[in-house]
C-alpha positions, 0 to 999 in steps of 0.5 A, spaced: 653 112 842 659 111 846 666 114 844 668 107 842 663 106 837 666 112 833 672 109 831 677 114 828 676 111 821 668 111 821 665 116 817 661 119 823 668 120 827 671 123 820 665 128 819 666 130 826 673 131 825 672 135 819 667 139 822 672 141 828 677 142 823 673 147 819 671 151 825 678 151 828 680 154 821 675 159 820 676 161 827 683 162 825 681 166 819 676 170 823 681 172 828 686 175 823 686 182 825 690 185 818 687 181 813 679 182 814 680 189 817 682 194 813 684 202 814 677 206 815 679 210 809 678 203 805 672 202 808 669 208 806 671 208 799 667 201 799 661 205 802 662 211 797 663 207 791 655 206 789 650 209 784 650 209 776 654 216 775 661 214 776 664 221 774 660 223 780 663 218 784 670 220 782 668 226 786 667 223 792 672 218 792 678 222 790 678 226 796 677 220 801 683 217 798 687 223 799 686 223 806 691 217 807 698 219 804 700 212 804 694 210 800 695 216 795 702 214 794 700 206 793 694 208 788 698 213 784 704 208 784 699 202 781 696 207 776 703 209 773 706 202 773 709 199 767 704 193 768 698 198 766 702 201 760 701 208 763 708 210 763 708 215 769 703 220 766 698 220 772 699 225 777 692 226 781 688 221 784 682 223 780 685 222 774 687 215 776 680 214 777 678 216 771 683 212 767 682 205 770 675 206 773 672 205 780 672 197 781 679 196 778 682 201 783 678 198 789 680 191 787 687 194 786 687 197 793 684 191 796 689 186 793 695 190 794 693 191 801 692 183 802 699 182 799 703 187 803 700 184 809 702 177 808 709 179 805 715 176 809 710 171 811 709 164 807 706 165 800 706 161 794 711 163 789 708 165 783 701 167 785 701 174 784 703 173 777 698 168 776 693 173 779 695 179 775 695 174 768 688 172 770 686 179 770 689 180 763 686 174 761 679 176 763 680 183 759 682 180 753 676 175 754 671 181 755 673 184 749 673 178 745 666 177 747 663 184 748 662 182 756 659 188 760 663 191 766 670 189 764 674 193 769 670 190 775 671 183 772 679 185 772 678 187 779 675 180 781 680 176 777 686 180 780 683 178 787 680 171 785 685 167 789 685 171 795 684 165 799 690 161 797 694 167 800 690 167 807 691 159 807 699 160 805 700 165 810 696 163 816 697 155 815 705 155 813 707 148 813 700 145 813 699 149 806 706 147 804 704 139 805 697 141 801 701 144 795 706 138 796 700 133 795 697 137 789 704 136 786 705 129 787 698 126 786 697 130 780 691 133 783 688 140 783 690 145 789 682 145 791 682 138 791 688 137 795 686 143 800 679 139 801 683 133 802 688 135 807 685 141 811 677 140 809 676 147 806 678 150 799 681 157 798 674 159 794 671 158 801 676 162 804 675 167 799 668 167 800 669 169 808 673 174 806 669 178 801 663 177 806 667 180 811 670 186 807 663 188 805 665 188 797 659 189 792 656 182 790 658 184 783 665 183 785 665 179 791 661 173 788 665 172 782 671 171 787 667 166 791 665 162 785 670 162 780 670 155 781 663 154 781 660 159 776 653 155 776 652 157 783 653 165 782 646 166 781 645 172 777 653 174 777 654 167 773 656 171 767 662 174 771 664 168 775 664 164 768 669 169 765 673 169 771 673 161 771 675 161 764 680 167 765 683 163 770 684 157 766 687 161 760 692 163 764 694 156 767 694 154 760 699 159 758 704 157 763 704 164 766 705 164 774 703 159 779 697 157 782 699 152 786 699 145 782 700 143 775 693 140 773 690 143 767 683 144 769 677 143 764 672 149 763 665 148 766 660 146 761 656 152 765 661 157 763 662 155 756 655 155 755 653 162 759 659 166 755 657 163 748 664 160 747 666 156 741 673 154 739 674 160 735 672 165 740 677 162 745 683 162 740 681 169 739 681 171 746 688 167 748 691 171 742 689 177 745 691 175 752 698 173 749 699 180 746 697 184 752 701 180 757 707 180 752 706 188 752 706 189 759 712 184 761 716 188 755 714 194 758 716 192 765 723 189 762 720 182 765 719 179 758 721 171 757 720 167 751 
């Protein structure tokens, strides 16, 4: 087939351009030196957070964190922040681990690291609030439905839009155009990403969590929060993050990059055993938890 046979508007030409664009974007993401490559101390934490005996893991992880004074300061700041309602009462890394659990501590460390790495670059205003709100929402949903491993769910919810951070910080004006397209056409940000750059944020998230070697219980809900039916044995967790994302969008807290209110995936609805009464109870619980956190942080708004 000659070059002329592949007109720029032909499906074949468009597919080639899309494939080239996806490969170029993937190379740009893979080439990042900060986001995919965390300090050795954080990588060691991932390696030691294993096994069923969480208390024993505390004993192993705390000394690893304490070898890094910056990391120690960060985790103590996080655990004592007003957002988590602990009012400065935790003074040791071990106590921080006991208070929050290993999974959420790791999620907090990783997500805060990523946020700080893109700080000062381009970003989505309101994305941190959306991410934090999703974490609050998934805890409320988990308590309402009696879901297992709620703290791990919270860590996944906090990090579910990590791909948006990378796209916004690395593509700059191109991602501004993606958001402008989403807002002007009233489509979801994921659809706008597919249309303009060929790769949605959840796929970027999947690349990152794979490179970070996160455990599947944390990585899969991040990567599949828009497609929980593809999450395999982690479908329950992915469904919870998916619904929590929609709950906080409906509440209007933070900004996820568009003004569209998505529908709950039928798979997620069925997998979680949701009904209108349970969802209303979860939303009410989320409202109380979120308002309490905002009041404690002196950020309350009507």
